[in-house]
Steps between C-alpha positions, in 0.01 A plus 500: 500500500460731206230778516272338250502166679417671826202667341405177328516661160568304180796704373515310162159610425588852576794474259288332237233775523785776467636342190150469350469880477774482241421158330135582459558839334353465144695790387841400608700234336655245731827529316536885516754672734224643709342164584850316554624793716187519725504118539874501589430786756220304655695178516803666661328464849367730746311479834154525342399721799226684328319213342511331837344806655216496251424149587521554875263797469254283298463262814318781689198487285211259476577392136741215428820571334449454119639587165453874558709508818779300336501758199513787731794343680679450164417859404658644818834323442490629133453861619787450749735342230425781251592747760840324551579527128440866507685548832810335369509724203448811690731408778771372263513163685691239316394213714162349600499206726870454432432482127550762222202738495257472203630838345841347468374205307249673280610870489352782692231589244363149472507438886290832544261366231484172663431643844234718348342205334477314826327788676248550222421129457383492856255781419375297206476172680311643793251711302274190509447564862447880481132513580372762737471213754863412470675843516762351730662347173552846374702571820729210404538545135518891492533679837761269639702532164467864501637533851789284417587745225447796729729336759771442248483863386513633854818289554648651194401861591667459836827361377789641721240716674623497856242749597230241431252481798403190671130541371630508146711181550186329654286615216736363244540170686123467518463568131784267380435205728221511769196601286530207261522247805208666666292493175583143461339404836199707451445402147507136587260554794252701301522257203357222744218709632672636807340796691659841420588564875698168512655566159624845630649343797691251271608802289653665813669182589649460162616868497681448832674190378594686179651790687702270720608309187620813327686618809679163540594507132659830559681381811653202302686752282717552812496158665522239204767428252464485136457126478189524729357809344552394131635849438809693637467597862446883546316523177221730641761749618687482178188586315400776715217331684455663837354220709395486860848415646646793304234738632573401856864526448462851356357598837858470651686835417828310501385284208281733308763674304675163412169354369407821312834495312390179314377568150470324167877517432628404849776237496444154652736561796299812607177302469655216710603747762167640531316154506729401789440824691122442472537142627693617803255803565207318670281602206437124398368429856263800476388371169426162654301645777300719254426207285390285803214737558338391183524131610339596823205658330466207268484271795223715658297458176523122524334529841215689344445227243540206748134386417614386157663172477736651226648743773751212565619567132572858593708373801699295240552805289601720797749241622655476147534870469637539845765240434577628147 
C-alpha cells in the first residue's frame, strides 16, 4: 500500500492543487517556458511527503480540513520542488528521478530563474493568510525557504572539508531537509486550530523524521546503484559532500589519509577505492545506529500524542520512514 493510501489522502487532489499554483498565476502564460518546465517537473513524480505531512498535521486540530489546508500542502511541495531545481544546478547534477535535470533542458540561467519564480510564487500565494493570527504561514513561506538556502550554502561552504564537525553536519542536514518537514506538520496543525504545545510536539516529530531521512539519503550513496538513485552512485563524495558515513570513517586513522586525498580532480578509480574502503570500515553500521536514535525519539513523541486519533497517522509515517 502506498503512503497516501495508508493515510487516506486523495493524492490526485494534492497534485491538482500543486498544478493550480502555476495555472492560476495571472501573470504567467501557460505556454511559457517557465509554466511548461514547472508543470513537467511536478508531473515527473515524487513521494509528496511534505504535502502529506501538512495534511496529517491538520488532523490534530478541531477544524475540518478545507481549502486552506490543501493549499498549504501544495505550497509545501512547491517549496521543495524549487529547492531541487537550485540544488541540481549547484551540485552539477545531470539527473533528477532518472531524467535529465531541468538545467540541461532549459539552460542554467533559465533554470535558476524558474526555481526563483517557484519560491517567490509561494510567498505571493500565501500572503492571503499572513494575518497576525496566522503567523505560522510565514514559517512555511519564508523561514523554511530561507533555511533551505542556508543549508545549501553550508553544504557548498564545507565541500571537501574533512575537518567538518558532527555538529556542522547535523545543522546542515536540519536546514536542508528536516526543518521543512517539521514546519509542514506544525503548519498543518496550527491551520486547523491545534494548540501550540501539540503543534510543537508535531514539529519535533517531523524534525526527527527529517533528520533520519537525510541520513538515510546519505547512506544510499554508498549502498544503492545508479538505477535506484537516479544519479551516479558515489555522487556525494565526488562533489565533496562530507556526509555522516564519511565523518565516521575519518575517525579511523588507517582510512583518514585515503579519504582526505579525494578532491575535485580525483579520478574515478581513486573515488571508487575510497567508497569501497568506507563500505568495509563499519562506518555505515555506525550511521544506521545514529539514525535509529531519531526514530526512537519520534516513537516516544507518538506516545505523548496518543490521546489524538490522528496519532495513528504518525505511526504510519514512522513506519514509512523506518522502512525507506
